[in-house]
N, CA, C and O atoms as CSV, one atom per row, in Angstrom:
chain,resi,resn,atom,element,x,y,z
A,1,MET,N,N,147.724,122.858,66.191
A,1,MET,CA,C,147.821,123.089,67.614
A,1,MET,C,C,147.534,124.552,67.929
A,1,MET,O,O,146.909,124.868,68.941
A,2,ARG,N,N,147.988,125.425,67.065
A,2,ARG,CA,C,147.727,126.845,67.289
A,2,ARG,C,C,146.236,127.135,67.246
A,2,ARG,O,O,145.731,127.950,68.019
A,3,LEU,N,N,145.522,126.456,66.326
A,3,LEU,CA,C,144.085,126.649,66.233
A,3,LEU,C,C,143.400,126.237,67.528
A,3,LEU,O,O,142.517,126.940,68.019
A,4,ALA,N,N,143.802,125.109,68.076
A,4,ALA,CA,C,143.202,124.622,69.320
A,4,ALA,C,C,143.474,125.586,70.467
A,4,ALA,O,O,142.585,125.869,71.270
A,5,LEU,N,N,144.681,126.080,70.542
A,5,LEU,CA,C,145.018,127.029,71.608
A,5,LEU,C,C,144.261,128.334,71.433
A,5,LEU,O,O,143.820,128.933,72.414
A,6,ALA,N,N,144.107,128.784,70.181
A,6,ALA,CA,C,143.369,130.018,69.919
A,6,ALA,C,C,141.911,129.866,70.339
A,6,ALA,O,O,141.339,130.780,70.933
A,7,VAL,N,N,141.310,128.725,70.037
A,7,VAL,CA,C,139.926,128.473,70.432
A,7,VAL,C,C,139.801,128.456,71.949
A,7,VAL,O,O,138.874,129.050,72.501
A,8,ALA,N,N,140.723,127.782,72.625
A,8,ALA,CA,C,140.685,127.717,74.087
A,8,ALA,C,C,140.831,129.104,74.704
A,8,ALA,O,O,140.125,129.445,75.653
A,9,LEU,N,N,141.742,129.897,74.165
A,9,LEU,CA,C,141.941,131.247,74.691
A,9,LEU,C,C,140.723,132.119,74.439
A,9,LEU,O,O,140.338,132.909,75.301
A,10,LEU,N,N,140.104,131.985,73.254
A,10,LEU,CA,C,138.911,132.757,72.932
A,10,LEU,C,C,137.778,132.400,73.884
A,10,LEU,O,O,137.101,133.289,74.400
A,11,LEU,N,N,137.566,131.112,74.122
A,11,LEU,CA,C,136.514,130.690,75.041
A,11,LEU,C,C,136.776,131.190,76.453
A,11,LEU,O,O,135.848,131.592,77.155
A,12,THR,N,N,138.022,131.166,76.866
A,12,THR,CA,C,138.375,131.643,78.198
A,12,THR,C,C,138.155,133.148,78.309
A,12,THR,O,O,137.644,133.628,79.321
A,13,ALA,N,N,138.535,133.889,77.280
A,13,ALA,CA,C,138.408,135.344,77.302
A,13,ALA,C,C,136.948,135.782,77.293
A,13,ALA,O,O,136.617,136.825,77.858
A,14,CYS,N,N,136.072,135.006,76.663
A,14,CYS,CA,C,134.665,135.373,76.538
A,14,CYS,C,C,133.801,134.825,77.667
A,14,CYS,O,O,132.586,135.023,77.651
A,15,SER,N,N,134.375,134.160,78.620
A,15,SER,CA,C,133.594,133.534,79.682
A,15,SER,C,C,133.247,134.538,80.772
A,15,SER,O,O,133.798,135.637,80.839
A,16,LYS,N,N,132.322,134.125,81.618
A,16,LYS,CA,C,131.919,134.948,82.754
A,16,LYS,C,C,133.033,134.961,83.798
A,16,LYS,O,O,134.034,134.256,83.675
A,17,ASP,N,N,132.834,135.773,84.817
A,17,ASP,CA,C,133.791,135.821,85.924
A,17,ASP,C,C,133.974,134.416,86.492
A,17,ASP,O,O,132.990,133.771,86.853
A,18,PRO,N,N,135.213,133.926,86.578
A,18,PRO,CA,C,135.431,132.547,87.014
A,18,PRO,C,C,135.186,132.287,88.489
A,18,PRO,O,O,135.230,131.136,88.922
A,19,GLY,N,N,134.932,133.311,89.259
A,19,GLY,CA,C,134.632,133.085,90.670
A,19,GLY,C,C,135.842,133.233,91.568
A,19,GLY,O,O,136.512,134.265,91.540
A,20,PRO,N,N,136.136,132.200,92.376
A,20,PRO,CA,C,137.113,132.350,93.447
A,20,PRO,C,C,138.570,132.458,93.023
A,20,PRO,O,O,139.427,132.598,93.895
A,21,GLY,N,N,138.890,132.403,91.787
A,21,GLY,CA,C,140.279,132.547,91.377
A,21,GLY,C,C,140.592,131.732,90.148
A,21,GLY,O,O,139.719,131.087,89.567
A,22,LYS,N,N,141.839,131.771,89.764
A,22,LYS,CA,C,142.276,131.069,88.568
A,22,LYS,C,C,143.426,130.138,88.921
A,22,LYS,O,O,144.127,130.332,89.915
A,23,ALA,N,N,143.602,129.124,88.082
A,23,ALA,CA,C,144.702,128.184,88.255
A,23,ALA,C,C,145.404,128.015,86.914
A,23,ALA,O,O,144.762,128.048,85.864
A,24,VAL,N,N,146.700,127.838,86.947
A,24,VAL,CA,C,147.469,127.622,85.724
A,24,VAL,C,C,147.544,126.123,85.474
A,24,VAL,O,O,147.936,125.355,86.352
A,25,TYR,N,N,147.163,125.715,84.265
A,25,TYR,CA,C,147.196,124.301,83.882
A,25,TYR,C,C,148.297,124.094,82.852
A,25,TYR,O,O,148.463,124.903,81.939
A,26,SER,N,N,149.045,123.015,82.999
A,26,SER,CA,C,150.055,122.606,82.028
A,26,SER,C,C,150.058,121.084,81.972
A,26,SER,O,O,150.138,120.440,83.018
A,27,PRO,N,N,149.971,120.480,80.767
A,27,PRO,CA,C,150.008,119.017,80.681
A,27,PRO,C,C,151.389,118.478,81.044
A,27,PRO,O,O,152.355,119.234,81.147
A,28,LYS,N,N,151.468,117.167,81.235
A,28,LYS,CA,C,152.727,116.545,81.651
A,28,LYS,C,C,153.858,116.799,80.666
A,28,LYS,O,O,155.012,116.937,81.072
A,29,ASP,N,N,153.536,116.864,79.359
A,29,ASP,CA,C,154.588,117.073,78.359
A,29,ASP,C,C,154.976,118.542,78.207
A,29,ASP,O,O,155.909,118.851,77.466
A,30,GLY,N,N,154.282,119.456,78.893
A,30,GLY,CA,C,154.617,120.870,78.852
A,30,GLY,C,C,154.380,121.538,77.511
A,30,GLY,O,O,154.999,122.562,77.222
A,31,ALA,N,N,153.498,120.984,76.678
A,31,ALA,CA,C,153.260,121.512,75.338
A,31,ALA,C,C,152.625,122.902,75.353
A,31,ALA,O,O,152.825,123.678,74.419
A,32,PHE,N,N,151.870,123.225,76.391
A,32,PHE,CA,C,151.228,124.528,76.487
A,32,PHE,C,C,150.847,124.767,77.944
A,32,PHE,O,O,150.888,123.854,78.769
A,33,THR,N,N,150.478,125.997,78.244
A,33,THR,CA,C,149.913,126.326,79.549
A,33,THR,C,C,148.726,127.238,79.317
A,33,THR,O,O,148.689,127.980,78.335
A,34,LEU,N,N,147.768,127.186,80.207
A,34,LEU,CA,C,146.642,128.106,80.128
A,34,LEU,C,C,146.094,128.344,81.520
A,34,LEU,O,O,146.314,127.555,82.439
A,35,THR,N,N,145.378,129.443,81.658
A,35,THR,CA,C,144.766,129.801,82.923
A,35,THR,C,C,143.292,129.442,82.856
A,35,THR,O,O,142.603,129.814,81.906
A,36,ALA,N,N,142.811,128.732,83.844
A,36,ALA,CA,C,141.420,128.292,83.886
A,36,ALA,C,C,140.845,128.591,85.268
A,36,ALA,O,O,141.598,128.781,86.223
A,37,PRO,N,N,139.519,128.636,85.382
A,37,PRO,CA,C,138.914,128.843,86.699
A,37,PRO,C,C,139.366,127.757,87.680
A,37,PRO,O,O,139.352,126.571,87.348
A,38,ALA,N,N,139.761,128.161,88.869
A,38,ALA,CA,C,140.351,127.238,89.840
A,38,ALA,C,C,139.377,126.191,90.360
A,38,ALA,O,O,139.805,125.109,90.762
A,39,ASP,N,N,138.084,126.479,90.364
A,39,ASP,CA,C,137.128,125.533,90.936
A,39,ASP,C,C,136.428,124.664,89.888
A,39,ASP,O,O,135.456,123.981,90.210
A,40,TRP,N,N,136.900,124.678,88.657
A,40,TRP,CA,C,136.313,123.832,87.612
A,40,TRP,C,C,136.966,122.456,87.637
A,40,TRP,O,O,138.109,122.316,88.071
A,41,ARG,N,N,136.246,121.445,87.173
A,41,ARG,CA,C,136.799,120.091,87.076
A,41,ARG,C,C,137.605,119.954,85.796
A,41,ARG,O,O,137.360,120.655,84.814
A,42,VAL,N,N,138.577,119.035,85.819
A,42,VAL,CA,C,139.468,118.829,84.673
A,42,VAL,C,C,139.453,117.356,84.288
A,42,VAL,O,O,139.531,116.481,85.150
A,43,ALA,N,N,139.350,117.084,82.979
A,43,ALA,CA,C,139.454,115.721,82.450
A,43,ALA,C,C,140.546,115.728,81.384
A,43,ALA,O,O,140.512,116.550,80.467
A,44,GLU,N,N,141.517,114.816,81.497
A,44,GLU,CA,C,142.649,114.790,80.572
A,44,GLU,C,C,142.628,113.565,79.667
A,44,GLU,O,O,142.052,112.531,80.006
A,45,ASP,N,N,143.278,113.705,78.494
A,45,ASP,CA,C,143.553,112.606,77.560
A,45,ASP,C,C,142.354,111.694,77.330
A,45,ASP,O,O,142.374,110.514,77.681
A,46,GLN,N,N,141.311,112.263,76.734
A,46,GLN,CA,C,140.100,111.498,76.481
A,46,GLN,C,C,140.080,110.866,75.090
A,46,GLN,O,O,139.084,110.252,74.708
A,47,GLY,N,N,141.155,111.008,74.336
A,47,GLY,CA,C,141.239,110.407,73.009
A,47,GLY,C,C,140.704,111.311,71.913
A,47,GLY,O,O,140.206,112.403,72.186
A,48,GLU,N,N,140.810,110.848,70.653
A,48,GLU,CA,C,140.323,111.592,69.483
A,48,GLU,C,C,140.951,112.980,69.394
A,48,GLU,O,O,140.296,113.911,68.926
A,49,GLY,N,N,142.175,113.142,69.820
A,49,GLY,CA,C,142.851,114.428,69.738
A,49,GLY,C,C,142.570,115.351,70.908
A,49,GLY,O,O,143.165,116.425,70.998
A,50,GLN,N,N,141.679,114.960,71.807
A,50,GLN,CA,C,141.323,115.812,72.932
A,50,GLN,C,C,142.392,115.735,74.006
A,50,GLN,O,O,142.670,114.661,74.540
A,51,ARG,N,N,142.985,116.866,74.318
A,51,ARG,CA,C,144.042,116.923,75.328
A,51,ARG,C,C,143.464,117.110,76.724
A,51,ARG,O,O,143.812,116.375,77.648
A,52,VAL,N,N,142.582,118.093,76.877
A,52,VAL,CA,C,142.053,118.400,78.206
A,52,VAL,C,C,140.722,119.131,78.054
A,52,VAL,O,O,140.506,119.862,77.087
A,53,SER,N,N,139.840,118.923,79.019
A,53,SER,CA,C,138.569,119.642,79.072
A,53,SER,C,C,138.359,120.159,80.487
A,53,SER,O,O,138.700,119.493,81.464
A,54,PHE,N,N,137.799,121.347,80.581
A,54,PHE,CA,C,137.465,121.961,81.857
A,54,PHE,C,C,135.950,122.094,81.917
A,54,PHE,O,O,135.331,122.532,80.947
A,55,PHE,N,N,135.335,121.717,83.055
A,55,PHE,CA,C,133.892,121.760,83.219
A,55,PHE,C,C,133.540,122.592,84.443
A,55,PHE,O,O,134.132,122.417,85.508
A,56,GLY,N,N,132.575,123.499,84.293
A,56,GLY,CA,C,132.159,124.329,85.403
A,56,GLY,C,C,130.917,125.108,85.050
A,56,GLY,O,O,130.348,124.848,83.991
A,57,PRO,N,N,130.471,126.005,85.824
A,57,PRO,CA,C,130.904,126.285,87.194
A,57,PRO,C,C,130.396,125.217,88.160
A,57,PRO,O,O,129.490,124.455,87.822
A,58,PRO,N,N,130.967,125.158,89.342
A,58,PRO,CA,C,130.540,124.149,90.314
A,58,PRO,C,C,129.033,124.247,90.577
A,58,PRO,O,O,128.462,125.335,90.642
A,59,GLY,N,N,128.426,123.103,90.723
A,59,GLY,CA,C,126.988,123.067,90.981
A,59,GLY,C,C,126.171,122.758,89.747
A,59,GLY,O,O,125.135,122.100,89.842
A,60,SER,N,N,126.615,123.219,88.590
A,60,SER,CA,C,125.844,122.946,87.373
A,60,SER,C,C,126.691,122.303,86.281
A,60,SER,O,O,126.184,121.485,85.513
A,61,PHE,N,N,127.955,122.653,86.201
A,61,PHE,CA,C,128.867,122.144,85.176
A,61,PHE,C,C,128.225,122.228,83.787
A,61,PHE,O,O,128.292,121.280,83.004
A,62,SER,N,N,127.605,123.371,83.493
A,62,SER,CA,C,126.897,123.561,82.231
A,62,SER,C,C,127.773,124.149,81.134
A,62,SER,O,O,127.330,124.255,79.990
A,63,GLU,N,N,128.993,124.530,81.453
A,63,GLU,CA,C,129.901,125.098,80.467
A,63,GLU,C,C,131.174,124.271,80.417
A,63,GLU,O,O,131.541,123.611,81.390
A,64,SER,N,N,131.848,124.314,79.263
A,64,SER,CA,C,133.110,123.583,79.147
A,64,SER,C,C,134.070,124.313,78.226
A,64,SER,O,O,133.662,125.065,77.340
A,65,ILE,N,N,135.344,124.076,78.453
A,65,ILE,CA,C,136.424,124.572,77.604
A,65,ILE,C,C,137.231,123.344,77.217
A,65,ILE,O,O,137.697,122.613,78.092
A,66,GLY,N,N,137.405,123.104,75.935
A,66,GLY,CA,C,138.147,121.937,75.476
A,66,GLY,C,C,139.359,122.333,74.659
A,66,GLY,O,O,139.302,123.278,73.872
A,67,VAL,N,N,140.452,121.618,74.842
A,67,VAL,CA,C,141.673,121.835,74.072
A,67,VAL,C,C,141.967,120.547,73.311
A,67,VAL,O,O,142.085,119.474,73.902
A,68,TYR,N,N,142.080,120.669,71.997
A,68,TYR,CA,C,142.325,119.520,71.131
A,68,TYR,C,C,143.657,119.693,70.415
A,68,TYR,O,O,144.151,120.809,70.250
A,69,ARG,N,N,144.227,118.570,69.996
A,69,ARG,CA,C,145.464,118.636,69.214
A,69,ARG,C,C,145.381,117.614,68.085
A,69,ARG,O,O,145.112,116.433,68.302
A,70,TYR,N,N,145.618,118.101,66.896
A,70,TYR,CA,C,145.643,117.240,65.719
A,70,TYR,C,C,146.996,117.421,65.048
A,70,TYR,O,O,147.501,118.540,64.955
A,71,GLU,N,N,147.572,116.347,64.591
A,71,GLU,CA,C,148.882,116.391,63.940
A,71,GLU,C,C,148.741,116.819,62.482
A,71,GLU,O,O,149.270,116.155,61.590
A,72,ALA,N,N,148.051,117.893,62.237
A,72,ALA,CA,C,147.833,118.384,60.879
A,72,ALA,C,C,148.739,119.584,60.628
A,72,ALA,O,O,148.842,120.479,61.468
A,73,THR,N,N,149.388,119.598,59.482
A,73,THR,CA,C,150.281,120.706,59.149
A,73,THR,C,C,149.659,121.657,58.138
A,73,THR,O,O,150.193,122.741,57.904
A,74,THR,N,N,148.540,121.269,57.536
A,74,THR,CA,C,147.830,122.124,56.583
A,74,THR,C,C,146.340,122.054,56.881
A,74,THR,O,O,145.887,121.105,57.521
A,75,PRO,N,N,145.566,123.041,56.430
A,75,PRO,CA,C,144.117,122.968,56.613
A,75,PRO,C,C,143.507,121.708,55.988
A,75,PRO,O,O,142.577,121.122,56.543
A,76,GLU,N,N,144.029,121.301,54.847
A,76,GLU,CA,C,143.511,120.109,54.179
A,76,GLU,C,C,143.773,118.853,55.016
A,76,GLU,O,O,142.913,117.977,55.110
A,77,ALA,N,N,144.957,118.768,55.620
A,77,ALA,CA,C,145.283,117.623,56.468
A,77,ALA,C,C,144.400,117.609,57.717
A,77,ALA,O,O,144.008,116.544,58.194
A,78,TYR,N,N,144.094,118.789,58.238
A,78,TYR,CA,C,143.193,118.877,59.392
A,78,TYR,C,C,141.813,118.341,59.023
A,78,TYR,O,O,141.234,117.547,59.765
A,79,ARG,N,N,141.295,118.769,57.895
A,79,ARG,CA,C,139.972,118.319,57.453
A,79,ARG,C,C,139.958,116.810,57.238
A,79,ARG,O,O,138.992,116.141,57.605
A,80,ALA,N,N,141.010,116.275,56.652
A,80,ALA,CA,C,141.080,114.836,56.405
A,80,ALA,C,C,141.114,114.047,57.716
A,80,ALA,O,O,140.644,112.910,57.763
A,81,ALA,N,N,141.660,114.634,58.773
A,81,ALA,CA,C,141.761,113.951,60.058
A,81,ALA,C,C,140.454,113.972,60.843
A,81,ALA,O,O,140.288,113.204,61.790
A,82,ARG,N,N,139.539,114.835,60.460
A,82,ARG,CA,C,138.266,114.934,61.167
A,82,ARG,C,C,137.437,113.681,60.950
A,82,ARG,O,O,137.418,113.137,59.846
A,83,SER,N,N,136.760,113.220,61.975
A,83,SER,CA,C,135.947,112.012,61.850
A,83,SER,C,C,134.570,112.298,61.276
A,83,SER,O,O,133.916,111.378,60.784
A,84,GLY,N,N,134.108,113.543,61.321
A,84,GLY,CA,C,132.775,113.867,60.813
A,84,GLY,C,C,132.723,113.847,59.298
A,84,GLY,O,O,133.453,114.585,58.638
A,85,ALA,N,N,131.872,113.014,58.751
A,85,ALA,CA,C,131.755,112.904,57.294
A,85,ALA,C,C,131.045,114.110,56.696
A,85,ALA,O,O,131.188,114.379,55.503
A,86,ALA,N,N,130.287,114.835,57.501
A,86,ALA,CA,C,129.537,115.971,56.989
A,86,ALA,C,C,130.250,117.292,57.264
A,86,ALA,O,O,129.604,118.332,57.389
A,87,ALA,N,N,131.556,117.255,57.359
A,87,ALA,CA,C,132.309,118.477,57.649
A,87,ALA,C,C,132.232,119.443,56.478
A,87,ALA,O,O,132.241,119.036,55.316
A,88,GLY,N,N,132.156,120.719,56.798
A,88,GLY,CA,C,132.087,121.736,55.767
A,88,GLY,C,C,133.466,122.062,55.219
A,88,GLY,O,O,134.471,121.505,55.661
A,89,PRO,N,N,133.503,122.968,54.253
A,89,PRO,CA,C,134.778,123.310,53.624
A,89,PRO,C,C,135.653,124.198,54.511
A,89,PRO,O,O,135.162,124.898,55.397
A,90,LEU,N,N,136.939,124.151,54.252
A,90,LEU,CA,C,137.881,125.072,54.880
A,90,LEU,C,C,138.056,126.229,53.914
A,90,LEU,O,O,138.524,126.041,52.792
A,91,VAL,N,N,137.686,127.414,54.342
A,91,VAL,CA,C,137.688,128.573,53.468
A,91,VAL,C,C,138.793,129.533,53.897
A,91,VAL,O,O,138.795,129.997,55.037
A,92,PRO,N,N,139.746,129.843,52.988
A,92,PRO,CA,C,140.796,130.800,53.340
A,92,PRO,C,C,140.216,132.208,53.533
A,92,PRO,O,O,139.366,132.646,52.757
A,93,ARG,N,N,140.671,132.897,54.550
A,93,ARG,CA,C,140.271,134.285,54.787
A,93,ARG,C,C,141.296,135.220,54.166
A,93,ARG,O,O,142.388,134.797,53.787
A,94,ALA,N,N,140.941,136.473,54.067
A,94,ALA,CA,C,141.843,137.471,53.486
A,94,ALA,C,C,143.095,137.666,54.338
A,94,ALA,O,O,144.149,138.023,53.812
A,95,ASP,N,N,142.990,137.434,55.648
A,95,ASP,CA,C,144.139,137.626,56.538
A,95,ASP,C,C,145.074,136.419,56.569
A,95,ASP,O,O,146.047,136.415,57.324
A,96,GLY,N,N,144.791,135.387,55.754
A,96,GLY,CA,C,145.659,134.225,55.683
A,96,GLY,C,C,145.227,133.074,56.559
A,96,GLY,O,O,145.694,131.949,56.381
A,97,ARG,N,N,144.332,133.337,57.515
A,97,ARG,CA,C,143.823,132.256,58.357
A,97,ARG,C,C,142.739,131.489,57.606
A,97,ARG,O,O,142.305,131.902,56.530
A,98,VAL,N,N,142.312,130.386,58.175
A,98,VAL,CA,C,141.327,129.535,57.522
A,98,VAL,C,C,140.103,129.398,58.411
A,98,VAL,O,O,140.230,129.222,59.623
A,99,GLU,N,N,138.932,129.477,57.822
A,99,GLU,CA,C,137.679,129.342,58.554
A,99,GLU,C,C,137.099,127.957,58.305
A,99,GLU,O,O,136.994,127.525,57.157
A,100,PHE,N,N,136.725,127.262,59.368
A,100,PHE,CA,C,136.100,125.944,59.258
A,100,PHE,C,C,134.633,126.091,59.602
A,100,PHE,O,O,134.286,126.681,60.626
A,101,SER,N,N,133.776,125.561,58.758
A,101,SER,CA,C,132.351,125.610,59.056
A,101,SER,C,C,131.771,124.208,59.005
A,101,SER,O,O,132.076,123.433,58.099
A,102,ALA,N,N,130.939,123.890,59.974
A,102,ALA,CA,C,130.285,122.580,59.995
A,102,ALA,C,C,129.096,122.612,59.053
A,102,ALA,O,O,128.395,123.620,58.954
A,103,ALA,N,N,128.877,121.518,58.371
A,103,ALA,CA,C,127.763,121.441,57.419
A,103,ALA,C,C,126.470,121.223,58.147
A,103,ALA,O,O,125.416,121.130,57.519
């Protein structure tokens, strides 16, 4: 879950100016909160571990931010839960985090 939140925050931090403002999003279970552009569309609970996706900017909807959740407690369990058969290895980094690369 931390990995998914880190990815969502990274994508949000690296995005262009969101335009007319921001909105705070929190799912019904209150598992997390995040700030997203206020005029983007939101799709929730699409399955396969996907919690929520944001699509924007209005008019083109060419960008998206997705938040996923997998019940994995180790990098190996995360890899095993992935549906892609061509998934790359999980490589430990020197800082203790793990890098996932697609094959």
